[in-house]
Structure formats: C-alpha cells, structure tokens
C-alpha positions as CSV (number, residue, x, y, z in Angstrom):
1,M,33.7,8.5,-38.8
2,G,36.1,5.3,-39.6
3,I,35.6,3.2,-42.6
4,G,33.2,0.7,-42.8
5,S,31.0,2.1,-39.4
6,P,27.5,2.0,-39.8
7,S,25.9,5.8,-40.1
8,P,23.9,6.9,-37.0
9,A,20.5,5.8,-38.9
10,A,21.6,2.5,-39.6
11,R,22.3,1.8,-36.0
12,W,19.1,3.7,-34.9
13,S,17.3,1.1,-37.4
14,F,19.4,-2.0,-36.0
15,A,18.9,-1.0,-32.3
16,L,15.3,-0.8,-33.3
17,S,14.9,-4.2,-34.8
18,Q,16.6,-5.8,-32.1
19,N,14.0,-4.1,-29.6
20,R,11.2,-5.5,-31.8
21,L,12.8,-9.0,-31.8
22,F,13.4,-8.9,-28.1
23,D,9.7,-7.9,-27.1
24,I,8.6,-10.7,-29.5
25,I,10.7,-13.1,-27.4
26,R,9.0,-12.0,-24.3
27,A,5.7,-12.1,-25.7
28,Q,6.4,-15.6,-26.5
29,E,7.9,-16.7,-23.1
30,L,4.7,-15.3,-21.4
31,N,2.2,-16.7,-23.5
32,A,4.3,-20.0,-22.8
33,F,4.0,-19.5,-18.9
34,T,0.1,-18.0,-18.9
35,A,-1.0,-20.3,-21.5
36,G,-3.2,-23.0,-20.1
37,E,-2.8,-26.9,-21.3
38,G,-3.6,-27.6,-24.8
39,A,-3.7,-24.4,-26.0
40,P,-1.7,-22.5,-28.7
41,M,1.5,-20.6,-27.9
42,Q,1.1,-17.1,-29.2
43,T,4.3,-16.0,-31.4
44,E,3.2,-13.0,-32.3
45,Q,3.2,-9.4,-30.2
46,P,-0.2,-9.2,-29.2
47,G,-0.4,-5.6,-31.1
48,C,0.2,-7.5,-34.3
49,L,-2.2,-10.2,-34.1
50,G,-5.5,-9.7,-36.5
51,P,-9.0,-9.0,-35.3
52,D,-9.9,-12.7,-35.2
53,Y,-7.3,-13.4,-32.5
54,S,-8.8,-14.6,-28.8
55,P,-6.4,-15.0,-25.9
56,P,-5.8,-18.6,-25.3
57,P,-7.8,-20.4,-21.7
58,R,-5.9,-18.7,-18.6
59,D,-4.3,-21.2,-16.3
60,T,-6.4,-20.2,-13.0
61,T,-4.0,-21.7,-10.9
62,L,-1.8,-18.8,-11.6
63,A,-4.4,-16.6,-10.1
64,R,-3.5,-18.3,-6.5
65,T,-0.2,-17.6,-6.0
66,G,1.9,-15.1,-4.4
67,F,0.3,-11.7,-2.6
68,R,-2.4,-9.7,-3.1
69,I,-3.7,-6.5,-1.9
70,G,-7.1,-4.7,-1.5
71,I,-8.1,-1.4,-0.3
72,G,-11.4,-0.4,1.8
73,H,-13.1,2.7,2.3
74,D,-16.3,3.4,4.2
75,T,-18.0,6.6,5.8
76,H,-20.7,6.8,8.2
77,R,-23.2,10.1,9.4
78,L,-22.5,11.0,12.8
79,E,-25.6,12.2,15.4
80,P,-25.9,12.6,19.0
81,G,-25.3,9.5,21.2
82,E,-23.5,8.0,24.2
83,S,-20.8,5.8,22.8
84,L,-19.1,5.1,19.7
85,R,-18.6,2.0,18.0
86,L,-14.9,1.6,16.4
87,G,-12.8,-1.5,15.6
88,G,-15.3,-3.7,17.7
89,M,-15.0,-1.4,20.7
90,D,-17.4,1.1,22.0
91,I,-15.6,4.0,22.6
92,P,-17.1,6.8,25.3
93,H,-18.4,9.8,23.1
94,D,-21.3,12.3,22.4
95,R,-22.1,11.4,19.2
96,R,-22.3,7.5,17.3
97,A,-22.8,6.3,13.6
98,V,-25.8,5.9,12.1
99,G,-25.8,2.6,9.7
100,H,-27.9,-0.5,8.9
101,S,-26.0,-2.4,11.0
102,D,-23.7,-1.7,14.2
103,A,-21.8,1.2,11.6
104,D,-18.6,0.1,13.0
105,V,-16.9,2.2,10.2
106,L,-13.2,0.6,11.2
107,L,-14.4,-3.1,10.7
108,H,-16.7,-2.1,8.0
109,A,-13.4,-0.9,6.0
110,I,-11.6,-3.9,7.1
111,T,-14.1,-6.2,5.5
112,D,-14.1,-4.6,2.2
113,A,-10.2,-4.7,2.1
114,L,-10.0,-8.3,2.6
115,L,-13.0,-9.1,0.1
116,G,-11.8,-7.0,-2.4
117,A,-7.9,-8.4,-2.3
118,A,-9.0,-11.6,-3.0
119,A,-11.5,-10.8,-5.7
120,L,-14.8,-11.5,-4.0
121,G,-16.8,-8.4,-4.3
122,D,-17.5,-5.8,-1.2
123,I,-19.6,-5.7,1.8
124,G,-22.6,-4.5,0.4
125,Q,-22.8,-7.6,-2.2
126,M,-22.5,-10.1,0.7
127,F,-24.4,-7.9,3.2
128,P,-26.5,-5.9,1.4
129,D,-28.6,-2.9,3.5
130,T,-31.5,-4.2,2.2
131,D,-31.9,-7.4,4.0
132,P,-33.6,-6.7,7.6
133,A,-32.0,-9.8,8.8
134,H,-29.1,-7.5,9.0
135,R,-30.1,-4.4,10.7
136,G,-28.2,-4.0,14.1
137,C,-25.8,-6.9,13.0
138,D,-22.7,-6.9,15.0
139,S,-19.6,-5.7,12.1
140,A,-17.3,-8.2,14.0
141,E,-19.6,-10.8,13.3
142,M,-19.8,-9.9,9.7
143,L,-15.5,-9.0,9.2
144,H,-15.4,-13.1,11.0
145,A,-17.7,-14.3,8.0
146,A,-15.8,-12.3,5.0
147,H,-12.5,-13.4,6.6
148,R,-14.0,-17.0,6.4
149,R,-14.8,-17.0,2.7
150,V,-11.1,-15.2,1.6
151,R,-9.2,-18.3,3.9
152,E,-12.1,-20.5,1.7
153,A,-10.5,-19.3,-1.5
154,G,-7.2,-19.8,-0.5
155,Y,-5.7,-16.6,1.4
156,R,-4.2,-15.9,4.5
157,I,-3.5,-12.2,5.9
158,L,-0.4,-10.9,6.3
159,N,-1.3,-7.6,7.7
160,L,-3.7,-4.9,7.6
161,D,-2.8,-1.1,7.6
162,C,-5.9,1.1,8.7
163,I,-6.6,5.0,9.0
164,V,-9.5,6.4,10.7
165,F,-10.8,9.8,9.9
166,A,-12.2,11.7,13.1
167,Q,-12.2,14.8,14.5
168,R,-13.3,13.7,17.9
169,P,-12.6,11.7,20.0
170,K,-9.0,11.1,20.0
171,V,-8.0,7.7,18.7
172,L,-4.5,7.1,20.2
173,P,-5.6,6.6,23.7
174,Y,-7.8,3.2,22.5
175,R,-5.6,2.6,19.4
176,D,-3.7,-0.3,21.2
177,A,-7.2,-2.0,22.0
178,I,-8.4,-1.7,19.0
179,Q,-5.7,-3.3,17.4
180,R,-5.8,-6.0,19.6
181,R,-9.7,-6.2,19.6
182,V,-9.3,-6.6,15.6
183,A,-6.4,-8.9,15.6
184,E,-8.7,-11.3,18.0
185,I,-11.5,-11.5,15.5
186,L,-9.3,-12.4,12.3
187,G,-7.0,-14.8,14.5
188,L,-3.9,-12.4,13.8
189,D,-0.9,-11.0,16.0
190,A,-1.9,-7.7,17.1
191,D,1.2,-6.1,15.5
192,S,-0.5,-7.5,12.0
193,V,-2.5,-4.6,12.6
194,G,-1.9,-1.0,12.0
195,V,-4.3,1.9,13.4
196,K,-3.5,5.0,12.6
197,A,-6.1,8.3,13.2
198,K,-6.4,11.6,11.2
199,T,-8.6,14.6,11.7
200,G,-10.6,16.5,9.2
201,E,-8.5,19.8,10.3
202,N,-12.3,21.4,11.1
203,V,-13.2,21.6,7.6
204,G,-15.7,19.2,5.3
205,P,-18.0,16.8,7.1
206,V,-15.3,15.1,9.2
207,G,-14.0,18.0,10.6
208,R,-17.5,19.7,11.2
209,E,-18.1,16.1,13.0
210,E,-21.1,15.2,10.4
211,A,-19.3,12.1,9.4
212,I,-16.5,9.3,10.3
213,E,-14.5,7.7,8.1
214,A,-12.0,4.5,7.8
215,Q,-9.6,3.3,5.2
216,C,-7.9,-0.5,5.0
217,V,-5.0,-1.9,2.9
218,A,-5.2,-5.1,3.2
219,L,-1.9,-7.9,2.0
220,L,-3.2,-11.3,1.9
221,E,-0.7,-14.1,0.5
222,A,-1.4,-17.4,-1.2
223,F,-1.7,-20.6,0.8
224,R,-2.8,-23.0,-1.7
C-alpha cells in the first residue's frame, strides 16, 4: 500500500457514505417530481422519517401518463350442448359453457384485463351475477361497456394477448375469425389482438373437459 493511501476499511466506509448520499439525493428528486402543488418536499430517505411522517398529496395527473398493463382470467364449467360461445362466436361443439351470462370465457377474461389495467375493478363488480338483468347477457355488450368505461378514464388499447385453455375443440381453425370479432367489438385492428390455445393434456378440469379457461394481458396507453 502506498504512503498516504486509505485503508480498505476507510475506502469501504467512504463508498457507503457516497451511496447513502446518492440515495438521499434520489429521494429528494423523486419527491420533487411526485409531490403535489404546495406540498412540502421530502428531505430524507423514507426509512429515516419518524412515526409522525405522512406522505405529501399525490399528483393524480401522474397516474394517467404512460402505459398500464392488466391481466384477466376466467373459468367456466362445461356441460353437454350444441355449441360453445367463444370470442363472440358460436363454435360447433358437443359441449357448452355454463354461466350467468352467455359464459363467453374469452370475452370475460378480456373484460377483466381492461378493467384491471385501468384500476376500474373487475367484471364481477361491473356485472354482478346476482343481478337478474345480466342473466343470458351477451358478453360482447359487456366488453363494449367496459371498454367505454376505460376510454372515459383516459386510456386506449394498444394490444391484447389471449390464451384459451380447452381440451376440445381445436381453436386454431377459428382463431382468425375470433381475432377479427374481438377487434370489431373493441374498434381495433385485428393484428392488435393475439389469440393462442392450449390443451389440458388430458389432466385437470380442462383436460377432462369439465371446464374451459382463458387468460388475457392488455396493454393500455393514456391519451389524456
């Protein structure tokens, strides 16, 4: 070690102090960005504040900038029937989904993804199955209404990525038509809607054809 060189312990102590200073500066900058008008600027790290600390008022305009991501999931029981309602279409099949509405598992998952991304609750809150008015309701109308609420909140859809979990029927022959139908309901281009399908590999409720499931991830963008 050269003459006048700091010891390893001293260098380590200096690095820790520099990191702490950097964290404090970052906290100050972040608070200056997020604090509401007239709110006091935070001058310490959150962990260093006393028990009487209360965060400054949040500038709610920040919540509507950038992108929002939501995920939706739905499951319906299956029973003998003549067609399966899926993606706003009736697909010929020997089983049908059971539900309070028309039991369109894919549109329900999309509805939940949109509402969740915009922090507007879920499909059960918007269309409770305890309300007789929703019995047999067209899920396309429910999705359209949820989309309208998302638009009113200041968000537009960039794309949807969906998965249908069903042992039968094969979704691939109907995939393009489903994509077009979902896009039509939401006023999107068909290439903004992705639809994939997976079987249950003959195990579990899906594999035994007791149930059908769907998932959707939605990407929204704030437009105001």
